[in-house]
OpenMM code with the backbone's topology and positions (N, CA, C; nanometers):
from openmm import Vec3, app, unit

residues = "MET LEU SER ASP LEU GLN VAL ASN ASP ILE ALA ARG TYR PRO ASP VAL LEU THR ILE GLN ASP SER GLN ASP ASP GLU ILE ILE LYS LEU GLU MET ILE GLU VAL ILE LYS ASN ALA THR GLU SER LEU VAL ASN MET ARG LYS VAL GLU GLY GLU LYS ILE ALA LYS ASP LEU LYS ASN ARG LEU ASP GLU ILE GLN LYS LYS VAL ASN GLU VAL SER LYS PHE SER THR GLY LEU ILE GLU GLU TYR VAL VAL LYS LEU GLU GLU ARG ILE LYS GLN ILE LEU LYS ASP GLN GLU ILE ASP LYS SER ARG LEU ALA GLU GLU VAL VAL ILE TYR ALA ASP LYS CYS SER ILE GLU GLU GLU ILE THR ARG LEU ASN SER HIS ILE GLU GLN PHE ASN GLU LEU LEU ASN SER ASN ASP ALA VAL ARG GLU LYS ILE ARG LEU TYR ASN THR ARG ASP GLU".split()
positions = [
    Vec3(-4.8767, 7.4398, 1.6287),
    Vec3(-4.9412, 7.3559, 1.5426),
    Vec3(-4.8892, 7.2085, 1.5542),
    Vec3(-4.9735, 7.1045, 1.5397),
    Vec3(-4.9292, 6.9762, 1.5584),
    Vec3(-4.8627, 6.9409, 1.4252),
    Vec3(-4.8864, 6.9978, 1.3163),
    Vec3(-4.8349, 6.9546, 1.1828),
    Vec3(-4.6874, 6.9986, 1.1692),
    Vec3(-4.6518, 7.0843, 1.2557),
    Vec3(-4.5058, 7.1251, 1.2672),
    Vec3(-4.4249, 7.0438, 1.3608),
    Vec3(-4.4799, 6.9509, 1.4341),
    Vec3(-4.4166, 6.8836, 1.5269),
    Vec3(-4.3307, 6.7696, 1.4622),
    Vec3(-4.2039, 6.7712, 1.5117),
    Vec3(-4.1078, 6.6723, 1.4510),
    Vec3(-4.0775, 6.5729, 1.5600),
    Vec3(-4.0272, 6.4463, 1.5215),
    Vec3(-3.9872, 6.3452, 1.6152),
    Vec3(-3.8753, 6.3952, 1.7072),
    Vec3(-3.7833, 6.4710, 1.6558),
    Vec3(-3.6729, 6.5306, 1.7369),
    Vec3(-3.7296, 6.6251, 1.8483),
    Vec3(-3.8327, 6.6891, 1.8319),
    Vec3(-3.8984, 6.7838, 1.9357),
    Vec3(-3.9525, 6.6915, 2.0459),
    Vec3(-4.0112, 6.5757, 2.0111),
    Vec3(-4.0625, 6.4822, 2.1161),
    Vec3(-3.9484, 6.4199, 2.1914),
    Vec3(-3.8412, 6.3752, 2.1191),
    Vec3(-3.7171, 6.3128, 2.1790),
    Vec3(-3.6505, 6.3956, 2.2758),
    Vec3(-3.6695, 6.5225, 2.2659),
    Vec3(-3.5910, 6.6215, 2.3570),
    Vec3(-3.6398, 6.6178, 2.5063),
    Vec3(-3.7667, 6.5735, 2.5201),
    Vec3(-3.8247, 6.5671, 2.6598),
    Vec3(-3.7704, 6.4581, 2.7376),
    Vec3(-3.7390, 6.4856, 2.8671),
    Vec3(-3.6774, 6.3729, 2.9439),
    Vec3(-3.7739, 6.2543, 2.9534),
    Vec3(-3.7203, 6.1256, 2.9561),
    Vec3(-3.7911, 6.0035, 2.9745),
    Vec3(-3.8803, 5.9642, 2.8707),
    Vec3(-3.8712, 6.0319, 2.7458),
    Vec3(-3.9586, 5.9989, 2.6401),
    Vec3(-3.8959, 5.8829, 2.5748),
    Vec3(-3.7727, 5.8865, 2.5409),
    Vec3(-3.7013, 5.7761, 2.4922),
    Vec3(-3.5850, 5.7332, 2.5899),
    Vec3(-3.5935, 5.6174, 2.6302),
    Vec3(-3.4848, 5.5655, 2.7206),
    Vec3(-3.4295, 5.4295, 2.6749),
    Vec3(-3.2972, 5.4237, 2.7084),
    Vec3(-3.2202, 5.3008, 2.6653),
    Vec3(-3.2033, 5.2202, 2.7836),
    Vec3(-3.2627, 5.1080, 2.7900),
    Vec3(-3.2447, 5.0269, 2.9169),
    Vec3(-3.1427, 4.9122, 2.8882),
    Vec3(-3.0615, 4.8929, 2.9873),
    Vec3(-2.9595, 4.7925, 2.9846),
    Vec3(-3.0268, 4.6581, 3.0557),
    Vec3(-3.0650, 4.5710, 2.9638),
    Vec3(-3.1396, 4.4617, 3.0157),
    Vec3(-3.0848, 4.3353, 2.9544),
    Vec3(-3.1689, 4.2372, 2.9536),
    Vec3(-3.1386, 4.1078, 2.8940),
    Vec3(-3.1298, 4.1173, 2.7462),
    Vec3(-3.1746, 4.2169, 2.6849),
    Vec3(-3.1661, 4.2408, 2.5476),
    Vec3(-3.0330, 4.2241, 2.4875),
    Vec3(-2.9265, 4.2695, 2.5663),
    Vec3(-2.7942, 4.2690, 2.5322),
    Vec3(-2.7488, 4.1178, 2.5128),
    Vec3(-2.7889, 4.0373, 2.6007),
    Vec3(-2.7432, 3.9008, 2.5971),
    Vec3(-2.8097, 3.8225, 2.4740),
    Vec3(-2.9434, 3.8594, 2.4608),
    Vec3(-3.0202, 3.8006, 2.3457),
    Vec3(-2.9529, 3.8422, 2.2088),
    Vec3(-2.9170, 3.9711, 2.1988),
    Vec3(-2.8599, 4.0259, 2.0772),
    Vec3(-2.7239, 3.9520, 2.0610),
    Vec3(-2.6522, 3.9297, 2.1612),
    Vec3(-2.5148, 3.8708, 2.1533),
    Vec3(-2.5302, 3.7311, 2.1063),
    Vec3(-2.6165, 3.6569, 2.1550),
    Vec3(-2.6524, 3.5092, 2.1243),
    Vec3(-2.6926, 3.5065, 1.9787),
    Vec3(-2.7807, 3.5990, 1.9380),
    Vec3(-2.8340, 3.6021, 1.7910),
    Vec3(-2.7200, 3.6336, 1.7008),
    Vec3(-2.6342, 3.7304, 1.7351),
    Vec3(-2.5193, 3.7575, 1.6555),
    Vec3(-2.4226, 3.6464, 1.6383),
    Vec3(-2.3858, 3.5776, 1.7536),
    Vec3(-2.3054, 3.4681, 1.7454),
    Vec3(-2.3595, 3.3622, 1.6572),
    Vec3(-2.4959, 3.3318, 1.6540),
    Vec3(-2.5664, 3.2401, 1.5732),
    Vec3(-2.5568, 3.2821, 1.4267),
    Vec3(-2.5698, 3.4071, 1.4050),
    Vec3(-2.5738, 3.4450, 1.2581),
    Vec3(-2.4307, 3.4398, 1.1983),
    Vec3(-2.3223, 3.4824, 1.2870),
    Vec3(-2.1845, 3.4643, 1.2433),
    Vec3(-2.1414, 3.3169, 1.2361),
    Vec3(-2.1979, 3.2296, 1.3091),
    Vec3(-2.1716, 3.1021, 1.3017),
    Vec3(-2.2285, 3.0332, 1.1690),
    Vec3(-2.3548, 3.0690, 1.1425),
    Vec3(-2.4163, 3.0248, 1.0170),
    Vec3(-2.3429, 3.0752, 0.8918),
    Vec3(-2.3083, 3.2131, 0.8986),
    Vec3(-2.2465, 3.2611, 0.7775),
    Vec3(-2.1015, 3.1908, 0.7670),
    Vec3(-2.0294, 3.1656, 0.8690),
    Vec3(-1.8923, 3.1051, 0.8646),
    Vec3(-1.9143, 2.9674, 0.8115),
    Vec3(-2.0140, 2.8916, 0.8561),
    Vec3(-2.0371, 2.7545, 0.7988),
    Vec3(-2.0678, 2.7604, 0.6593),
    Vec3(-2.1466, 2.8535, 0.6133),
    Vec3(-2.1909, 2.8668, 0.4720),
    Vec3(-2.0591, 2.8924, 0.3827),
    Vec3(-1.9739, 2.9810, 0.4382),
    Vec3(-1.8667, 3.0186, 0.3614),
    Vec3(-1.7601, 2.8873, 0.3596),
    Vec3(-1.7446, 2.8211, 0.4736),
    Vec3(-1.6622, 2.7041, 0.4616),
    Vec3(-1.7213, 2.6092, 0.3614),
    Vec3(-1.8422, 2.5785, 0.3635),
    Vec3(-1.9034, 2.4806, 0.2787),
    Vec3(-1.8892, 2.5326, 0.1353),
    Vec3(-1.9087, 2.6569, 0.1017),
    Vec3(-1.9025, 2.7123, -0.0277),
    Vec3(-1.7452, 2.6878, -0.0756),
    Vec3(-1.6514, 2.7316, 0.0077),
    Vec3(-1.5157, 2.7174, -0.0330),
    Vec3(-1.4715, 2.5655, -0.0488),
    Vec3(-1.5381, 2.4755, 0.0306),
    Vec3(-1.5079, 2.3348, 0.0101),
    Vec3(-1.5605, 2.2871, -0.1344),
    Vec3(-1.6879, 2.3285, -0.1637),
    Vec3(-1.7362, 2.2952, -0.3010),
    Vec3(-1.6521, 2.3469, -0.4133),
    Vec3(-1.6153, 2.4671, -0.3980),
    Vec3(-1.5339, 2.5372, -0.4952),
    Vec3(-1.4035, 2.4656, -0.5038),
    Vec3(-1.3475, 2.4227, -0.3913),
    Vec3(-1.2122, 2.3581, -0.3956),
    Vec3(-1.2211, 2.2190, -0.4511),
    Vec3(-1.3343, 2.1377, -0.4402),
    Vec3(-1.3593, 2.0193, -0.4964),
    Vec3(-1.3641, 2.0254, -0.6504),
    Vec3(-1.4341, 2.1344, -0.6881),
    Vec3(-1.4522, 2.1769, -0.8361),
    Vec3(-1.3108, 2.1920, -0.9024),
    Vec3(-1.2260, 2.2836, -0.8358),
    Vec3(-1.1049, 2.3149, -0.8897),
    Vec3(-1.0156, 2.1913, -0.8875),
    Vec3(-1.0231, 2.1074, -0.7878),
    Vec3(-0.9384, 1.9791, -0.7821),
    Vec3(-0.9725, 1.8915, -0.8942),
    Vec3(-1.1017, 1.8897, -0.9174),
    Vec3(-1.1430, 1.7959, -1.0410),
    Vec3(-1.0979, 1.8584, -1.1586),
    Vec3(-1.1010, 1.9788, -1.1800),
    Vec3(-1.0554, 2.0390, -1.3022),
    Vec3(-0.9032, 2.0240, -1.3105),
    Vec3(-0.8278, 2.0430, -1.2078),
    Vec3(-0.6846, 2.0273, -1.2192),
    Vec3(-0.6510, 1.8786, -1.2469),
    Vec3(-0.7218, 1.7775, -1.1808),
    Vec3(-0.7092, 1.6449, -1.2067),
    Vec3(-0.7216, 1.6108, -1.3547),
    Vec3(-0.8248, 1.6602, -1.4038),
    Vec3(-0.8578, 1.6418, -1.5562),
    Vec3(-0.7393, 1.6961, -1.6431),
    Vec3(-0.7019, 1.8094, -1.6120),
    Vec3(-0.5789, 1.8857, -1.6829),
    Vec3(-0.4597, 1.7930, -1.6625),
    Vec3(-0.4309, 1.7442, -1.5542),
    Vec3(-0.3190, 1.6638, -1.5241),
    Vec3(-0.3214, 1.5232, -1.6055),
    Vec3(-0.4496, 1.4651, -1.6196),
    Vec3(-0.4560, 1.3495, -1.6926),
    Vec3(-0.4238, 1.3743, -1.8434),
    Vec3(-0.4800, 1.4936, -1.8918),
    Vec3(-0.4449, 1.5316, -2.0332),
    Vec3(-0.3035, 1.5549, -2.0655),
    Vec3(-0.2351, 1.6181, -1.9596),
    Vec3(-0.0845, 1.6450, -1.9733),
    Vec3(-0.0162, 1.5012, -1.9761),
    Vec3(-0.0661, 1.4179, -1.8884),
    Vec3(0.0009, 1.2819, -1.8764),
    Vec3(-0.0075, 1.2092, -2.0016),
    Vec3(-0.1222, 1.2177, -2.0697),
    Vec3(-0.1452, 1.1525, -2.2036),
    Vec3(-0.0427, 1.2028, -2.3086),
    Vec3(-0.0346, 1.3376, -2.3040),
    Vec3(0.0521, 1.4039, -2.4063),
    Vec3(0.1921, 1.3687, -2.3754),
    Vec3(0.2451, 1.3564, -2.2483),
    Vec3(0.3730, 1.3170, -2.2168),
    Vec3(0.3953, 1.1732, -2.2634),
    Vec3(0.2981, 1.0826, -2.2417),
    Vec3(0.3153, 0.9477, -2.2936),
    Vec3(0.3350, 0.9407, -2.4301),
    Vec3(0.2647, 1.0203, -2.5016),
    Vec3(0.2616, 1.0310, -2.6600),
    Vec3(0.4040, 1.0780, -2.7025),
    Vec3(0.4475, 1.1869, -2.6397),
    Vec3(0.5870, 1.2370, -2.6637),
    Vec3(0.6891, 1.1233, -2.6426),
    Vec3(0.6794, 1.0558, -2.5281),
    Vec3(0.7750, 0.9568, -2.4840),
    Vec3(0.7763, 0.8538, -2.5914),
    Vec3(0.6652, 0.8048, -2.6375),
    Vec3(0.6496, 0.6961, -2.7348),
    Vec3(0.7119, 0.7412, -2.8621),
    Vec3(0.6909, 0.8582, -2.9099),
    Vec3(0.7515, 0.9257, -3.0243),
    Vec3(0.8899, 0.9306, -3.0162),
    Vec3(0.9447, 0.9771, -2.9150),
    Vec3(1.0881, 1.0012, -2.9001),
    Vec3(1.1818, 0.8807, -2.8871),
    Vec3(1.1215, 0.7686, -2.8604),
    Vec3(1.1914, 0.6386, -2.8284),
    Vec3(1.2705, 0.5976, -2.9541),
    Vec3(1.2148, 0.5994, -3.0672),
    Vec3(1.2861, 0.5520, -3.1860),
    Vec3(1.3595, 0.6584, -3.2639),
    Vec3(1.3640, 0.7803, -3.2040),
    Vec3(1.4238, 0.8765, -3.2936),
    Vec3(1.5886, 0.8631, -3.2999),
    Vec3(1.6412, 0.8198, -3.1925),
    Vec3(1.7892, 0.8013, -3.1928),
    Vec3(1.8242, 0.6952, -3.3020),
    Vec3(1.7531, 0.5837, -3.2983),
    Vec3(1.7873, 0.4748, -3.3854),
    Vec3(1.7684, 0.5278, -3.5336),
    Vec3(1.6541, 0.5991, -3.5475),
    Vec3(1.6303, 0.6593, -3.6849),
    Vec3(1.7406, 0.7540, -3.7272),
    Vec3(1.7851, 0.8280, -3.6298),
    Vec3(1.8989, 0.9333, -3.6476),
    Vec3(2.0221, 0.8541, -3.7065),
    Vec3(2.0479, 0.7457, -3.6271),
    Vec3(2.1756, 0.6658, -3.6569),
    Vec3(2.1622, 0.6308, -3.8050),
    Vec3(2.0616, 0.5728, -3.8526),
    Vec3(2.0466, 0.5224, -3.9782),
    Vec3(2.0634, 0.6382, -4.0921),
    Vec3(1.9899, 0.7490, -4.0621),
    Vec3(1.9937, 0.8578, -4.1492),
    Vec3(2.1329, 0.9290, -4.1616),
    Vec3(2.1977, 0.9291, -4.0367),
    Vec3(2.3381, 0.9932, -4.0271),
    Vec3(2.4294, 0.9060, -4.1075),
    Vec3(2.4284, 0.7725, -4.0979),
    Vec3(2.5190, 0.6841, -4.1610),
    Vec3(2.4887, 0.6848, -4.3188),
    Vec3(2.3728, 0.7055, -4.3596),
    Vec3(2.3397, 0.7195, -4.4993),
    Vec3(2.3868, 0.8376, -4.5573),
    Vec3(2.3716, 0.9599, -4.4772),
    Vec3(2.4208, 1.0899, -4.5167),
    Vec3(2.5720, 1.0954, -4.5275),
    Vec3(2.6361, 1.0302, -4.4271),
    Vec3(2.7829, 1.0226, -4.4304),
    Vec3(2.8393, 0.9421, -4.5569),
    Vec3(2.7729, 0.8349, -4.5754),
    Vec3(2.8056, 0.7488, -4.6998),
    Vec3(2.7910, 0.8368, -4.8290),
    Vec3(2.6885, 0.9037, -4.8356),
    Vec3(2.6649, 0.9909, -4.9466),
    Vec3(2.7689, 1.0861, -4.9673),
    Vec3(2.7943, 1.1513, -4.8516),
    Vec3(2.9093, 1.2636, -4.8589),
    Vec3(3.0457, 1.2037, -4.8890),
    Vec3(3.0776, 1.0944, -4.8267),
    Vec3(3.2158, 1.0289, -4.8555),
    Vec3(3.2240, 0.9480, -4.9681),
    Vec3(3.1062, 0.9021, -5.0152),
    Vec3(3.1107, 0.8178, -5.1351),
    Vec3(3.1891, 0.6863, -5.1166),
    Vec3(3.3078, 0.6771, -5.1726),
    Vec3(3.3888, 0.5618, -5.1702),
    Vec3(3.4762, 0.5504, -5.0493),
    Vec3(3.4888, 0.6514, -4.9720),
    Vec3(3.5863, 0.6406, -4.8562),
    Vec3(3.5170, 0.5547, -4.7563),
    Vec3(3.6103, 0.4941, -4.6697),
    Vec3(3.5772, 0.4118, -4.5632),
    Vec3(3.5183, 0.4975, -4.4380),
    Vec3(3.4038, 0.4500, -4.3782),
    Vec3(3.3498, 0.5122, -4.2691),
    Vec3(3.4065, 0.4516, -4.1385),
    Vec3(3.4554, 0.5284, -4.0407),
    Vec3(3.5031, 0.4853, -3.9143),
    Vec3(3.3893, 0.4662, -3.8234),
    Vec3(3.3509, 0.3353, -3.8128),
    Vec3(3.2286, 0.2836, -3.7384),
    Vec3(3.2382, 0.3336, -3.5925),
    Vec3(3.3615, 0.3277, -3.5357),
    Vec3(3.3706, 0.3651, -3.3892),
    Vec3(3.3470, 0.5213, -3.3679),
    Vec3(3.4143, 0.5885, -3.4725),
    Vec3(3.3912, 0.7438, -3.4675),
    Vec3(3.2418, 0.7867, -3.4866),
    Vec3(3.1776, 0.7071, -3.5879),
    Vec3(3.0362, 0.7338, -3.6002),
    Vec3(2.9561, 0.6949, -3.4674),
    Vec3(2.9806, 0.5979, -3.4053),
    Vec3(2.9192, 0.5425, -3.2930),
    Vec3(2.9415, 0.6604, -3.1768),
    Vec3(3.0695, 0.7079, -3.1716),
    Vec3(3.0877, 0.8070, -3.0717),
    Vec3(3.0119, 0.9367, -3.0882),
    Vec3(3.0053, 0.9877, -3.2190),
    Vec3(2.9219, 1.1027, -3.2550),
    Vec3(2.7786, 1.0789, -3.2234),
    Vec3(2.7305, 0.9629, -3.2648),
    Vec3(2.5815, 0.9314, -3.2263),
    Vec3(2.5610, 0.9362, -3.0834),
    Vec3(2.6469, 0.8882, -2.9951),
    Vec3(2.6247, 0.8917, -2.8516),
    Vec3(2.6214, 1.0423, -2.7991),
    Vec3(2.7165, 1.1112, -2.8531),
    Vec3(2.7158, 1.2503, -2.8176),
    Vec3(2.5898, 1.3256, -2.8592),
    Vec3(2.5410, 1.2980, -2.9786),
    Vec3(2.4149, 1.3621, -3.0308),
    Vec3(2.2997, 1.3101, -2.9537),
    Vec3(2.2954, 1.1691, -2.9373),
    Vec3(2.1776, 1.1184, -2.8507),
    Vec3(2.1743, 1.1691, -2.7155),
    Vec3(2.2838, 1.1978, -2.6527),
    Vec3(2.2888, 1.2644, -2.5155),
    Vec3(2.2212, 1.4062, -2.5307),
    Vec3(2.2603, 1.4707, -2.6276),
    Vec3(2.2064, 1.5990, -2.6438),
    Vec3(2.0625, 1.6108, -2.6718),
    Vec3(2.0108, 1.5072, -2.7533),
    Vec3(1.8809, 1.5090, -2.8139),
    Vec3(1.7768, 1.4374, -2.7021),
    Vec3(1.8315, 1.3600, -2.6084),
    Vec3(1.7475, 1.2831, -2.5329),
    Vec3(1.6488, 1.3773, -2.4441),
    Vec3(1.5320, 1.3377, -2.4326),
    Vec3(1.4357, 1.4063, -2.3590),
    Vec3(1.3830, 1.3151, -2.2399),
    Vec3(1.4501, 1.2056, -2.2243),
    Vec3(1.4167, 1.1141, -2.1186),
    Vec3(1.4245, 1.1695, -1.9769),
    Vec3(1.5179, 1.2538, -1.9606),
    Vec3(1.5430, 1.3131, -1.8094),
    Vec3(1.4195, 1.4129, -1.7876),
    Vec3(1.3864, 1.4898, -1.8953),
    Vec3(1.2727, 1.5901, -1.8755),
    Vec3(1.1461, 1.5142, -1.8711),
    Vec3(1.1241, 1.3999, -1.9369),
    Vec3(1.0039, 1.3260, -1.9302),
    Vec3(0.9828, 1.2642, -1.7854),
    Vec3(1.1051, 1.2170, -1.7348),
    Vec3(1.0968, 1.1548, -1.6119),
    Vec3(1.0683, 1.2759, -1.5008),
    Vec3(1.1293, 1.3829, -1.5226),
    Vec3(1.1006, 1.4915, -1.4145),
    Vec3(0.9551, 1.5364, -1.4266),
    Vec3(0.9082, 1.5558, -1.5461),
    Vec3(0.7607, 1.5834, -1.5686),
    Vec3(0.6654, 1.4827, -1.5162),
    Vec3(0.6830, 1.3477, -1.5333),
    Vec3(0.6188, 1.2579, -1.4704),
    Vec3(0.6176, 1.2607, -1.3124),
    Vec3(0.7361, 1.2941, -1.2628),
    Vec3(0.7432, 1.3032, -1.1184),
    Vec3(0.6578, 1.4165, -1.0673),
    Vec3(0.6602, 1.5269, -1.1292),
    Vec3(0.5846, 1.6447, -1.0953),
    Vec3(0.4422, 1.6144, -1.1070),
    Vec3(0.3844, 1.5482, -1.2178),
    Vec3(0.2428, 1.5007, -1.2300),
    Vec3(0.2025, 1.4167, -1.1034),
    Vec3(0.2981, 1.3192, -1.0750),
    Vec3(0.2546, 1.2298, -0.9633),
    Vec3(0.2617, 1.3061, -0.8321),
    Vec3(0.3442, 1.3984, -0.8048),
    Vec3(0.3439, 1.4723, -0.6776),
    Vec3(0.2187, 1.5644, -0.6707),
    Vec3(0.1846, 1.6235, -0.7914),
    Vec3(0.0722, 1.7014, -0.7890),
    Vec3(-0.0691, 1.6214, -0.7668),
    Vec3(-0.0719, 1.5098, -0.8244),
    Vec3(-0.1811, 1.4104, -0.8014),
    Vec3(-0.1861, 1.3737, -0.6482),
    Vec3(-0.0764, 1.3452, -0.5868),
    Vec3(-0.0757, 1.3158, -0.4391),
    Vec3(-0.1309, 1.4274, -0.3701),
    Vec3(-0.0843, 1.5502, -0.3993),
    Vec3(-0.1429, 1.6669, -0.3371),
    Vec3(-0.2918, 1.6897, -0.3516),
    Vec3(-0.3410, 1.6667, -0.4614),
    Vec3(-0.4894, 1.6747, -0.4868),
    Vec3(-0.5664, 1.5561, -0.4132),
    Vec3(-0.4928, 1.4544, -0.3929),
    Vec3(-0.5698, 1.3380, -0.3184),
    Vec3(-0.5442, 1.3383, -0.1757),
    Vec3(-0.4654, 1.4167, -0.1114),
    Vec3(-0.4409, 1.4238, 0.0190),
    Vec3(-0.5399, 1.5008, 0.0949),
    Vec3(-0.5609, 1.4712, 0.2259),
    Vec3(-0.6520, 1.5420, 0.3011),
    Vec3(-0.5894, 1.6282, 0.3871),
    Vec3(-0.4637, 1.6529, 0.3864),
    Vec3(-0.3655, 1.7385, 0.4687),
    Vec3(-0.3973, 1.8788, 0.4034),
    Vec3(-0.3327, 1.9791, 0.4627),
    Vec3(-0.3452, 2.1209, 0.4323),
    Vec3(-0.2875, 2.1321, 0.2939),
    Vec3(-0.3559, 2.1035, 0.1890),
    Vec3(-0.3297, 2.1072, 0.0513),
    Vec3(-0.2781, 2.2438, 0.0074),
    Vec3(-0.3457, 2.3517, 0.0516),
    Vec3(-0.3042, 2.4882, 0.0169),
    Vec3(-0.1582, 2.5049, 0.0558),
    Vec3(-0.1297, 2.4753, 0.1841),
    Vec3(0.0066, 2.4983, 0.2166),
    Vec3(0.1154, 2.4151, 0.1413),
    Vec3(0.0749, 2.2848, 0.1063),
    Vec3(0.1647, 2.2045, 0.0280),
    Vec3(0.1890, 2.2585, -0.1106),
    Vec3(0.0747, 2.3131, -0.1729),
    Vec3(0.0960, 2.3645, -0.3037),
    Vec3(0.1729, 2.4848, -0.2995),
    Vec3(0.1529, 2.5715, -0.1854),
    Vec3(0.2412, 2.6927, -0.1773),
    Vec3(0.3806, 2.6554, -0.1727),
    Vec3(0.4134, 2.5634, -0.0892),
    Vec3(0.5567, 2.5171, -0.0717),
    Vec3(0.6061, 2.4466, -0.2004),
    Vec3(0.5252, 2.3823, -0.2653),
    Vec3(0.5574, 2.3073, -0.4004),
    Vec3(0.5935, 2.4167, -0.5120),
    Vec3(0.5085, 2.5298, -0.5107),
    Vec3(0.5302, 2.6330, -0.6105),
    Vec3(0.6511, 2.7314, -0.5592),
    Vec3(0.6854, 2.7331, -0.4416),
    Vec3(0.8026, 2.8256, -0.4087),
    Vec3(0.9331, 2.7596, -0.3885),
    Vec3(0.9416, 2.6218, -0.4159),
    Vec3(1.0673, 2.5534, -0.3780),
    Vec3(1.1679, 2.5765, -0.4913),
    Vec3(1.1414, 2.6162, -0.6052),
    Vec3(1.2411, 2.6439, -0.7101),
    Vec3(1.2792, 2.7974, -0.7092),
    Vec3(1.2250, 2.8709, -0.6174),
    Vec3(1.2517, 3.0228, -0.6124),
    Vec3(1.3888, 3.0356, -0.5626),
] * unit.nanometer
topology = app.Topology()
chain = topology.addChain("A")
for resn in residues:
    res = topology.addResidue(resn, chain)
    for name in ("N", "CA", "C"):
        topology.addAtom(name, app.Element.getBySymbol(name[0]), res)
């Protein structure tokens, strides 16, 4: 019966299905190369757009950090002078009528100021922000530079 006939039954007969080695292989190869080329270009373009968006976001974050660093720097500038005045008043209050050794007070203030100063940290942070901005603005292999930047303290 014909209704019981399967494709496999027909395929078993010789020369019913044949595979020919022809120009088709070269056409398939060229088409595959074109498809892979297009897919690769799309991937590179997508990564470029993604990288630009990430760079823009990082730049915005760096700008915000820089603003905060500037605020902290402005705020910290007068703290030492303010501390000297408060320390002198406190010492006068404690000692009442006794004489204050101004040179000893100045020495203590210098020691305290050195311990309290955040100028070195602000300078270091500003340097890091500047270096990061340079990385974001460069056309070189940014990924490699960022990798090196992140691993240099390890």
